[in-house]
Each structure stands twice: as C-alpha cells, then as structure tokens.
N, C-alpha and C positions, 0 to 999 in steps of 0.2 A: 486461537492458535493465529498465530503472523504466519506469514513468508516473504521472502523477494529475494534476491541474484544476490545482494551482500550474505542475507542468513543463508542461502542452498553454500555460496562458494565457498565459505566459514566449517561449515557439516562438511563440507565431500573430504577435506584435508586432516581432519580429525581420528586417528587410527582407528576407534571406535565405534568409528563410520564406513571404513574399510569396506567389509562385507557386506555389505547396500550398496556399498555403489558401484561392486564388483558383481551384485544381482541386477544390477541394472545398468549396466555393460554386456555383460553373460546374455539378460532378455533382446534385445536390440541385436550380439551378433549374431542372431540364428536367427533371424532374416535379413542382411546385409550388413554389405561390406569396410570394415572399419574405414577405408578411405572412402565411403560415399557422402557429399557431401551435407547429411543432414545428419550422418554416425553423433556426430556431440552432440547434437540438439536436441535428438528422441533418447541419449542418454540421462541428458538431464534434462527432461521431461520426468521420468517416468525416476529417476532420481527424489527428482522434485515431489514428485505422487508418495512412494514410498516414504519418505522422510514425513512427509502425513498421518500416514496409513499406523506406524509409529505413536504419533498421539492421539487419534483417533477414540481408541478405546475409553481414553479417558477423558474426551470432552461432549456438553448439552448442545455445543454449537456450531457452529462450519470448524471445517478446513481452509486453508485458506494458500493462492499458488495465485506468481503475478505473472504476466503477460510477455514478455522479448523485450528490454529498451528497444528497438529498434522498431521494432509496429510499432514505435510509441505516437507515431504521426501519417501511421498507413491506417483504414480502416476494417479494410477485409484481413489483412493481416492479423489488426487483433483479433474480429470475429474466430478468423480459422484458428488463432495459438486456443484463444478460450474455452475453445471448442474441442481441440485436440487434449488440453489438459481435462477436462472432465471427463472429455470420451473415457481418461486412462484413467481416472478414478474411479468412477466407474465400474469397471473389465476386471477391482481389484477393490469390491465390496464397496465401495464407496456411493453414494447416493446423488445421484443432482442436487437435489435439496439440500442434501448437510454440505457440498463443493460451493464456496464464491472464488470467484476473479476480480482480482486485483492489477488495476487498470490505471495506468496517470492519466494525469485530471488532463489533455493537449484535449484541441477542440474532435480530431480524428477519435480519440479512447473514448470522448463520450458521446460523440456520436455511436460505436461500437457495442456499450454500454443499454441504449435504448434498442436496439437491436437484440444483442441478445435479450433480452427482461425477455421480446416479444418473445423470443426459445423456452423461456421459462430457465433459462442462464443467471446465478444472482451474480452480480456489481460488486466490488470498493471501488471510488473513487482516490486515487494516491496518491501520492504528491500533492496532496492541494493546500495553495499559498494566500485563495481572493476569495472573497465573498461570489463574487460573477465564475468560479470555478465549485464552487459548492449547491448553488443554480443549479449547473448546466447541469450539474450531476441530479438531482432532485428530480429534470426535469428530464434525465434517462431513469426515473426511480431505482438508480440504485439500492442495495440497502444499505449499502454507510456511505460514508465521508471520512477522509482523516487527514487532515488536516496536519500538515507538520508543523511543531511548535517548534523546534532546531533545523535547520536548515541539516541535507543529511551531510554535507563535508564535515560535520561538528564531532562528528564516528572515523573517520578519517583522520580529522587533524584538528586534537584537539584543542589545540591552543585556539582554534578561533572561536573557537563557544564564553558568550559570559554571562557570567550570574547576573541575576536581578535579586536585591534584597526582594520586596515583594513580588517574583514572576506571573501574579494569577491582575498585576496590576499594569507592570512596567514592564515588562515582554510585551516586542510588538507586532506578536501573535496574538498574545492576545485578549486581544478588543476581535481581530479577524475571526478567532473561534466563536466570540461570544456573541459578534454580531452574528455567525450563522447560529447556531442553535437559536438564540431568537427569533430572527428572521422563520425560519423551521417552523419555530411554533405558532409566528404568525399566520405563515400560509395549512399549514398543516401537513406539512411534509411527514409523510413513511421513512423518510429517509434515515437514519439514527450520524451524529456526529461520536465519532473515537476516534478523537488524537490521535499521535505518534511522534517518534523519536523524539526521547524522552531519557534526561542522561544526571538529572541528580532527583532525590529523592522530595525534595525542595520544590520541584519543576511537577511532577506528581502532586502533592497540595493544593501548588496553584491553577492549573488544571485544571480539581475536583470542585475550588471556586467559584467555574465558570457554567459547571453545572454540564456535562457532556451528561451520552447516555454509554460509555463506556470507555475506558484508556489502556494504552497496548505501553502493556512495563513488558520489561524484562525482570529478567527474573535475579540478575544481579539488585537494580534498582525497588524490587517487592525483601530481598534478603536487606537492605541499608534500611528502610521504610520502613517492616516488621521494626528493625532495632531503634525507632524514636519515641520517644514519650511522645503520648494520645494529644492528640491532636485538640485544640480548645477551637467548638463551634464558633465562635465566632470568624475564627478562622479562616471556616470553609466559607463565608456566605459571599457574596458577586460583589468582589471593587468596583464597576464597573457598572455603565449603562449603552445601550443601544445606542448607539452615533444615528440612525435613523437613516433608508431608503430611498429615493424618490419613485412612485409607484415604475414611471418606465420599469427601469430594471429589475421589477417585481415580475411585473404581467411580461417582459420582454422572453424574445420564443435566442437561447439560447443556443439551442440546435438546430436551428433550419437553415437552409441552405449548407449542406453540410458544417453545420457548427459553423459558420459567420461569426454571428458574433459575440463568443467567446475569443477567438478570434485574434477581435479587434481588442479585444478589454483587457486580452492579456499584454499583446504587442503597445502598453499606453501604461502601465502593468513592469515597467521596467525591474523592479526587484522579487515579484513574486516571480515572471519568465526567466530571468537568472536563477534562481533559487531550482523551479525547473526542469532546464537543460540542465544543468550542474546534476543534481540528480540523474537524472538520463543517462549522462557521459560518466557516471561513477556507478551504477548498477550495471552500463553496457558493462565496461571494463571488470566488473567482479565476474560478469559472464563468459566474456572470453579466459577467465584467467581459468574457470571450473573446465571449460573446454579440450582448455590445454591440459590438464592438470589429467580427463578422461583419455582425453588419445595418449599419453603418457603409459598410461595403468592398462588399457585396452591393447596395446602396441609393449607389455615390455619389459618400457625402457625404466 
C-alpha cells in the first residue's frame, strides 16, 4: 500500500469516501475550532491514516503515509510530522512496526530519516532521481528507496510522457535504477529498491528486467498487465550493465554536516533537482486543495 498527497487528494473528493472524511473532521472538531491554524492539517493527517486503516486488514506488509511537502527542507518539521503520523496510526490500532513514513529525498529529509530510524520509525526515501540520493537513503537506513521511473508531472500532464520501445534499456531512469540496485548489492545494503511512478504495463515489464526488490503498481496498470500474454523470460533479463562509480563516492558520508554532500550532488544534477522540486510543488498543490475541501465540508459550505 502506498500513499502521498496526490492520492489522498483524489480520495478526499470521492463520494464513497465522504463518510471517512467526515469521521476525520468530527474527530478534530471535538478538540479544536475549524478556524484554528492546524485544523485542516490535523484532519488531513487523520484522513490519511484512516485510508491506510481500511486497507490494513488485507496487508502483510506496511502501511505508508507521506510527510508534508512544506517540511521537505526542514529536518525538525519532517521528524515532527513523521512522529505525528505514526502516533495517529498507533492510536488506531496499527503498530509502529507496520508503519513506514515516506519522506522526499532532500538532504534534510535524509538527515531526518536517520534520526527517525534511531527511534524505531521505518522510512522510505521518495521522489528519488539519482544515485547520490539512494546512497544517502542507504546511510539513513531507510527501508526502501522509491526511484520515480517517470517524473511526477506526467500524471498531471500526460502529453509530456514519452514512450520507449524498450523501457528497461532506453528510459533515462532505467540506468539509474539498475545502478542503484547494483550498488546496494555491492555494499551489502539492506535498503530495498521499489520503483514508482509508472504509466504503462510495458514499463512494468521493463522495470522487472532491472531486478528491483518491489514495484509500486496501480490497480489500473495491474488490470492491463493481467490482460497481456505471457512475457518470454528473455524479455525479463537485464539489458544494461553497471556503469560503475568511483570508490570515493561509494564511501562518502552524504549525511554529515546536515546532508551537505547530498545537497552539493543535487545542485550539480540539474535534472534530478528539477524533478524533485517539481514533485514537491505538485504534492504541495494537492495538499492545499485537500485542505480547501476539508474546510468547506467542515463549515458546511
């Protein structure tokens, strides 16, 4: 089960979720005024957890929730929001051991992940687009890294999505994901690779050839995948080779000095930084829209 501000925003306006949203609103209304500064965010946090709770009985693994985009460049705000989400899950019968908090892979986010791990909170490094981000997540002892195969905006503006004949070889993120998996095996990392942001079944097949640990797949793509004929084993074999990295990069401390090295590596990687910043912008817009919905419902508008 995955989660993020875009998914939660979509669920909040579905008629079949109206009762769940009202439940979250009523719980917060019992403690504070609709006009209080934190009302909408508190409702959003509870609603996010309630969505996870509905799915929880069907899961053998973790439920997920993502920290607020405005906290992405603030270590303490990220830690505080992660702990808040875990507490809400625990209050509703889901133990900390079954919760994984998704945190954008900024320098501050990875420093926060390292601290949360020390306190027994599982994390997933999301919005990930390059190898240094993955190494920082490994050093923070994240349970997962979630490289975005496609940048987030393709789900909002489908015309910018580009199709590749052999996604597992030609897509620009394929080499990144393959290298991350190879590096993690090389250094004995326990962090698992779980690509996300997939548009077509062909991309799923391409990703399988990169041998990740897991893949985040939507229900719609699963249905399309199930309708395809069986895939020959040869199509699932890797079509790339590890590019190799200098040993000093593999042994570098990306979390020292509040993540300074990761910050520098992101500054050098213009495309990764653009995709990361754009994803945070889109998630922030989704969060704002959901808060507007919450306030309208809470005020009976």
